[in-house]
N, C-alpha and C positions, 0 to 999 in steps of 0.2 A: 467388501469383497477384495481379495488380494489382487493387486495389479499384475497383469500378465507381462512377463519379461521375455524379450526375444533377442537372441544374439545373431545379428545379421551384418556384422562389420564389413565383410567383403562385398556384400550387395550395396551397402551404403557407399563404399568407396567407388564401385562401378558407376553408380548414379552420379556422384560428384565429378568423376573424371569424364563421364559422358557429357556433362554440362560444361566442362572446361573451367570448373571452379577450384579455387584454393580452399584449404581447410578453414582458413580465417574467414573467407567470404561466406561459406556455407554455415559456419558456426554463428556468425552475426545474424544471418537470416533466420536461423532456428532459435536464437536467443540462448545459446550455450557458449562455453569457452572453447577456443581451438584445441586446448589440451584435452578437454572432455570428448570432443569429437574424435580426436586421435585415438583415445582409449576405446571408443565405440568401434572405430574401424579396425582395431586390432583385437576385437572381441573380448576386451577386458572390462567393458561396461555394457549393460543391456540397452537395447533399443526399446524404450517404454512405449505404451500406447499413445501417450501424449506426443512423443516425438514422431511416431508413425503418422499421426494425424497432421502434425505440422509439416512434415515432408510432403504429404499428399496435397495439402492446401497451397504451400509455397511453390513447389516444383511440379505439381500436377503428376505425381508419381503414382502409378497403380499400386495399391497396397499388396496385391498378390505378388508383385515383383519382389517385395521385401519380405513377405511372410510365406510365399509358396515354397513347396518342397521340389527338389530336383530329382524326383523319383525316376522319371523316364530316362534322363541322361545317366543316372546312377546305374540303372539296369543295363543300358547299352555298354557302359564302361565295364561293368562286371562281366559282360559277355566277352569283351576284348581280353580281359585278364584271365579268362578261363581257357583261352587258347593254349594248346600245349607249348607253344613257343614262349609264352609268358607265365605259365602256371608256376606258382610258388614265389613270384616276384613280390606280390602284395599279400600279406598274411591274412587279411580279413576285409570285410565290407567297410569298416570304419574309415580306413585310409582312403578308399575310393570315394566315400561320401565327403571327406574333407577336401579332396581334390576338386570335386564337382562344386562344392560350396565356395571354395576359395578362388578357384580359377576355372569357371565354366567354359570360357573361350578356349583355354588350353585343353580342356577335356574334349571339346568338340574337334579341336585339331588332332588329338590322338585318334578320335573316331575316324576322321577323314583319312589319316595315314593308314589306319588299320584296314579300311575298306579298299584303299589303293593297293595295299600289300596283298590282300586276299584276291583282288582282281588280277594283279600281276602273277601271283602264284597259280591261279587258274589258267591264265594264258600260257604260262610256262609248261604246265601239265598238258595242256592241249597240244602245244608244239612238240613236246616229247612223244605224245601218242602218235601225232602225225608222222614224225620222223621214224618211229618204230614201225608203223604200218608200211612205210615206203622202204623199209629194210635198212634204215640208218640207226645203228645202236648209239645210245647216249648214256654216259655214266653220271650225268648230272641229274640228281634226284630232287633238287630243290633250288632255292635261290642262292644258297651258300655252297661254295666249294669246300672240300676238306681242309685246304690250307687256310681258308677264312675261319673255319671252326677252331683250328689249332691256335691261330693267332689270337682269336677272341678269348679263348680259355687262358692262354698264357699271359695276355695283357691284363686280364681281370684279377690276377693274383700276384702276390709278391714273387720276385724272381729269385726264390730261394727254395732248395730242395734238400731238406735236412738229412735224409737217409743217404743220398748221394754224397753230400759233403762229408759226413762221418766216415763212410766207407772209403772215399778217395783219400782223405787225410791219413787213415790207418794204412792204406795200401802204399801211399807215397813214403811213409815212415819205414815200412818193411822193405821197400824197393831200394832205399838208400841211394837216391839219385846223385847226391853231391852236386857238382857243378855241370854235370853232363847228362841231362835228362834224355835226349834222343837216344844216346848210346845205351842207357839203362833200359829204356823201353824196348829197343831192338833185342837186347840180351834176354829180357823176360819173354818176349814173343818166341824167340828161338828155343830157349831152355824149357819153357812150360808148354808150348804148343807146336814146336817145330816149324814155326813160321819165319821165313827169311824175307827181309825187306830189301827191295831194289828200287832205284830211281831210274825211270825210263825217259828217253828223249821225246821231244814233241812229236816227231813223225811216227813213233811207235804207239803213242797214246795221245792222239791229237785232241780228243774231246772229253777226257776224263781227268779228274783230280787224283782219284785213288781207285784201285781195283784189286780185289782179293781173289786169287785163283785157288780154289779148294783142292784141285787135283795135284798141283805142284807145290801147294803149301807156301805160296809166295805172295807177298803184299807189294804191289807196285804203286809208286808215287810218281806224279808228274814233275818233270824238271821245271815246269812253268811256275810252280809254287815257290814262295819265299821260304827260307829256312824255318821261319816261325810257323807258317801254314803247314809245312811238312811235319813239324813236331805235333801240331794239333791233329792232323790226320792219323799219325801214329798213336797219339793219346786216345783218340776216338776208338780205334781198333782195340786197344788195350782195355778201355772202359767197357766196351760191349762184351768182352770176355771175362774180365775180372769183377766188374760191378753190374753184371747182367741182372741179378736178382733185385738189386736196389732200383735200377732203372725201370724194370718191369713193375715193381710195386708203385713207384711214383707215377708211372704211365697209367696204371689202373685207377689211381686217385683222380686223374684228370677227367675220367668218365667221357672219353671221346666216343662218338656215335657210330663211326664206320671204320672198317679195316684200313682204308686209305688214310684216314685221319690219324689212326693209331701209328701207322708206319711213319708218317711225318712227325708225329709227337715223339716217337722213339728216337728219330734222328736228332731232334732238337735237344732232347735230354742227354743223348750221347755227346753232343757238342758241349753242353753244360758240364757234363762229367769230365770231359777233356780239359776244360778250363780249371776245374777243381783239382785235377792231377797236376797240371802245369803250374798252378798257383795255389798251393794248399791254404785252406781258409785261415788258420791261425797265423801262419807266417806272413801271408799277404796282408791281412788286416793290420798286423803290427807294423809292417813296413809302410803301409799306406798312411797310417796315423803319424809315424815318425817323419815321413816325407811330405806331410800335409797334402796328400793325394796328388802329388806331382806325377803325372802320367809318364813323362819322359824318364824320370828316375825309376819308376816301377817297371817299365818295360825293359829298361836296361838291366835291372837287378834280376828279374825273372826270365830274361831272354825271350820276351814275347813281343808281339806287335802292339802298336798303339790301340788298334781296335780290340785286341784280346784283353789288354789291361783295362780299357774303358768298359768293356762288357762285364769284366769281373767286378768292377766297382759297384755295379748295380745289384750284386747278389750278396752283399754284406749285411745279412739280416738274421744271423743266428742269435737265439735268445741268450742274453747275458754277454754277448760280444757283437754289438751292432755298430756298423760304420755309418757314415752319412748316407741318408736315403737318396741316392742318385737315380735319375732316369736317363734313358738313352733313346735316341731315334736315329735311324740311318735312312738317307734319301739318295736317289740318283739324280742325274742332271735334269730329268724331266719332272722332278718333284714327286715321283712315286715313292711311297713309304715302303721300304724294304723290311724293316722290323722296328719294333719298339720293345723296351724292356725296363723293368724297375719300378719301384715305389708303388706297388699295387695297381698297376695299370695307369699310373699318373699321367704319362704323356697322352694317353687316349682320352681319359676322362676330363682332365683339366688343362692340358697343354696341347692344343690341337695340332700344331706343327705345320700348318699350311699358310702361315702368314709370310709373305715375301720379305718382311723386314728382318726375320731371324738370321742370325749369323751363319747358320748352316747353308743358306743359299749363297751368301757372299763368299763362303770358303772356297767355292770352285774357282773364283778369280784369283785366289792366293794359295795355290796348292802347297801342302806341307806345313802351313803356318797355323798356329792355334789362335783363333779369334775369341776374345773374351768379351762378353756383353752383360750388362745389367738389363733385364727384361721385365717390363710391367704389363700385366694384362688389364683389360677393361674393368674387371672386378676388383682391381687393386692388388692382386697376388703378384709377388715379385720374385725373380729368380736370378741366379748367376749361371750363365751357360758358356760352355767351351765348345767350339766347332772346329773341325779339321777335316781335310780330305783324306780318303783312303784309296790306295791303288790296288786293283785286283791282280789276278795272275799275270805273269810276265807275257807281254804281247810280242809277237814276232814282227818282222819288217812288213809294213803294209797293213798291219792290224791296228785298230784303235784301242788305246788303253781303256780298260773299264775302270772308271773312277766314280766313287761315291763319296758322300760326306756324312760324318757322324756328329751329332750334337749330344753332349753330356751336360747335365745340369742338376741343380739342387735348389732348394728354397734359399732365398737371399739371407735369412738369419744365419745359415750355416756357412756363409762366405768367409767369415773370419777364420775358419778352420781349414781353408783351402788355400794353397799357395798362389792361386790365380787372383786372390783378393786384391793384390797390389796392382794388377793390371786393369781393374775395373774403372770405367770412366765415372766421373762425378754425376750427380743427379741430373745435370743438364744433358748428359750423354745417354740417358736411359732410353732404351728402345721401347717405344710404346707400341706393342704388338697386339695381335688379336688371335682368336682361335682360327678364324677363316673369314675372308671378305664377306661372305654371305651372311655371317652372323655378327660381324663387327660394325658398330655404329660410331666409330671415330670419325669426326668431321675433318675435312681438308687433308686426307691422307694421300700423299704422293704415290704410294704404292698400291692403291686400291685397284683391283682387277675386275670387280663386279659389284653391283649395288647390294646392300643388305636386303634380305627377304622381309625384314620387319618394317621397312620404310618405303614410301613411294619415291620414284626418281624426281629430283628437283629441277626439271627442265625449264629454262627461262631464256627467252631470246635476248633479253637485255643484259643478262649476267652470266658469265662463264666461270665456273669454279676451277680449283686445281685439278680435279679429276673429272673424267668424262662420265663418271658414275656418281656425281654428287646427288645427295638425297635431301628430302625435306626434313 
């Protein structure tokens, strides 16, 4: 009779790790080679009946643990992924089964998180009902605000909108801006729409950047804004008028769920279109490559701010004319993430941005200077990052300046094409960063702010580590 073969590598690995054994030790006890055990654990060799019996006799393992199906957990996980929030994320049951087989503890963790999510959603719904019965209206219909939805959608995709780019480039060519873009934009607004642009003093418009008065056909800009930001406000107004159809089409493709989210999305796309008008794609990419992505050269050449040039670098993803895939993140003093962009959600998915070792946090101590770092993550991924502070609108006497910091980065292999490569420290100066303290397991970190959730605290009355949150 043919021998039954069972592929149960992840289960064998869990048994071995649970017993604290190395592959060599378990292989010796089972009478096989360590390399063969490695193949078994990776499901590249079957677990035969003889090996099953040997495991049961040597380690007192219940055979059902190695042969049993995870049907119950599979059904529960299938229920999780049938939720409208996650519908479509996993194409079929096979992937769910693979998750359960390979990482049952992780699957249980997903189940616990989902139950907690459902409980919190129910509590939020109850709170909303209670507020409504007491006469307090609330516009919050779920756990996410419209701004959260817009950010999630934009961070999940490349920061490139082809229709807007093509239309902006064609419009800029027709406009014939020469070296005076603001004047050309004002002339177009006046000649095509009868809109006159005026700059107002702070006391006349204390809380606004821009205001369009439909009755008098005047566009008011605040004198608080820098010349670069005034140009962007002008370009946004022009984009909404001249590129409205392209912006609307791209907005529809984002498939935002609420009117408020669409309004926010339209604003973000208008700002993107403004950058496309101020720095037309072909000319900007060519200049960036010649200048080796020197931000100071680019902002001078296109008469834009550091932030505008950095943002534009994240959008160079046109098919057949691709620049370096940069990612960008902007934070305030308190560490709040204001925005992320570029490289298909790269900062969110692979570069957490909450590690205090990153140069973006140090930039606040050296305003106006570009800090260049070589950064290595726990998984070995390496990047070159450039960090610098940004000043907000002009503050009056007695007001605090609004200052944020921006981090622009790319994969380390691209560093040779960037002018900042010469400022990179040697390997000994590499910043060993992490996604976040709660997920980072780097030992002896002087910057650790909290322990990792994956390890217990290593409290010992006889030994004190470098951090108050040392772990076992």
